[in-house]
C-alpha positions as CSV (number, residue, x, y, z in Angstrom):
1,M,97.5,71.8,70.6
2,L,98.9,70.9,73.9
3,R,97.8,67.2,74.5
4,N,100.7,66.5,76.3
5,G,102.1,69.3,78.1
6,L,105.2,68.5,79.3
7,E,107.3,65.2,77.2
8,P,110.7,64.0,78.0
9,W,112.6,65.7,75.2
10,H,110.9,68.5,76.7
11,L,112.8,68.0,79.8
12,L,116.1,67.2,78.5
13,V,115.8,70.6,76.1
14,V,115.5,72.5,79.4
15,L,118.4,70.6,81.3
16,A,120.7,71.0,78.2
17,V,119.6,74.9,78.0
18,V,120.7,75.0,82.3
19,I,123.5,73.3,82.1
20,L,125.2,75.8,78.9
21,L,124.1,78.9,80.6
22,F,125.2,77.8,84.2
23,G,127.5,75.2,83.5
24,S,128.2,71.7,85.2
25,K,130.6,73.3,88.3
26,K,127.9,75.8,89.2
27,L,124.9,73.4,89.8
28,P,125.7,71.3,92.7
29,E,126.0,74.7,94.4
30,M,122.6,75.9,93.0
31,A,121.2,72.6,94.1
32,R,122.6,72.6,97.5
33,G,121.3,76.2,98.3
34,L,117.9,75.2,96.7
35,G,117.8,72.4,99.1
36,K,118.7,74.7,102.3
37,S,115.9,77.3,101.5
38,M,113.4,74.1,101.2
39,R,114.5,73.1,104.3
40,I,114.2,76.6,105.8
41,L,110.8,77.2,104.1
42,K,109.4,74.1,105.5
43,A,111.1,74.8,109.1
44,E,109.3,78.8,109.0
45,T,105.7,77.4,107.7
46,A,105.5,74.8,110.5
47,A,106.5,77.7,112.8
48,M,103.8,79.7,111.1
49,R,101.3,76.8,111.6
50,E,102.3,76.3,115.4
51,D,102.0,79.6,116.3
52,G,99.3,80.9,114.4
53,P,96.2,79.9,116.9
54,A,98.0,81.6,119.5
55,S,98.1,85.3,118.3
56,E,95.3,85.4,116.4
57,Q,93.7,84.9,120.2
58,A,95.1,88.2,121.5
59,P,95.8,91.1,118.6
60,A,97.1,94.0,120.0
61,P,95.2,97.4,119.8
62,T,96.2,99.4,116.5
63,G,96.4,103.3,118.3
64,A,97.8,101.9,121.7
65,T,100.7,103.8,123.5
66,A,103.0,102.6,126.0
67,P,101.7,103.7,129.8
68,G,102.6,107.6,130.6
69,T,103.3,108.2,127.1
70,P,101.3,111.1,125.6
71,A,99.3,110.1,122.6
72,T,101.3,112.6,119.6
73,P,98.3,115.3,117.8
74,V,97.6,115.4,114.8
75,A,98.0,118.4,113.2
76,P,94.9,120.0,111.2
77,V,94.9,119.5,107.4
78,A,94.3,123.1,105.3
79,P,91.5,122.6,103.0
80,V,92.5,122.2,99.0
81,T,90.6,124.4,96.9
82,P,90.0,123.2,93.5
83,V,91.1,124.8,90.8
84,A,89.0,125.5,87.0
85,P,90.2,123.9,84.3
86,A,90.7,127.1,82.5
87,A,92.8,129.1,85.3
88,A,94.9,126.0,85.4
89,A,95.3,126.0,81.4
90,A,96.2,129.5,81.7
91,A,99.0,129.0,83.9
92,K,100.8,126.4,82.4
93,P,103.2,127.6,80.8
94,E,103.4,127.0,77.1
95,G,107.1,126.7,76.4
96,P,109.8,128.5,74.2
97,A,108.2,130.7,71.3
98,R,108.6,129.2,67.4
99,A,109.0,131.2,65.1
100,D,106.4,129.4,62.7
101,R,103.6,130.0,65.1
102,P,102.3,133.8,66.0
103,A,102.9,135.0,69.1
């Protein structure tokens, strides 16, 4: 069914739809913005590759605090008591009384 995924006429239809949606005045601005974004992405990925091995050598400890600063204590958590299904159903309000149902 999809022997040739993208044929030249597919690209022409997509181009025509883009021109109709955005107009010919917006296309150069969009292309310029896309080019800037691609340059920024390329620069950031190159910077990540350069910084990658250096940051992996000395990972920061997760629970460390600054010297001389006391760690904040964690408050104890109260235990949770499970509620029986019958008690939960009895506590749930049924809504307003209706005339067609007996009370």
